[in-house]
C-alpha positions, 0 to 999 in steps of 0.5 A: 581415926588418929594414929593412936586409935589405929594402934589401939584398934590393931590391939583390939583386933589381935585380942579378938584373934585377928591377924589380918587387918586393913585400914580404910577410909574410902568405904562407907565405914571407915575403920580397921577391917578385920579379915578372918584367919579361919573358916569359923572366924567372921569378918568385922571392923573396929570403928570409932564413934563419938558416943562409944569410942572404939567398937567392933562391928559386923554387918549381916553379910559378915555374919552370914545372916543376909536372909535377915535383911529387910 
């Protein structure tokens, strides 16, 4: 992700209602992680893909649906 991508990802996070974010490039998923500000809000991450550009993703753990894991 470029510096411009990170700035845009921060705007996406704010529009989704996130105030706490952290960029990381050291995990299995590189991107701007969005941390919940309230109990009803779920974690997620803004990542950049070749096919779709910037997208917001959440895994089953972030969605509290770990029982659906194979």
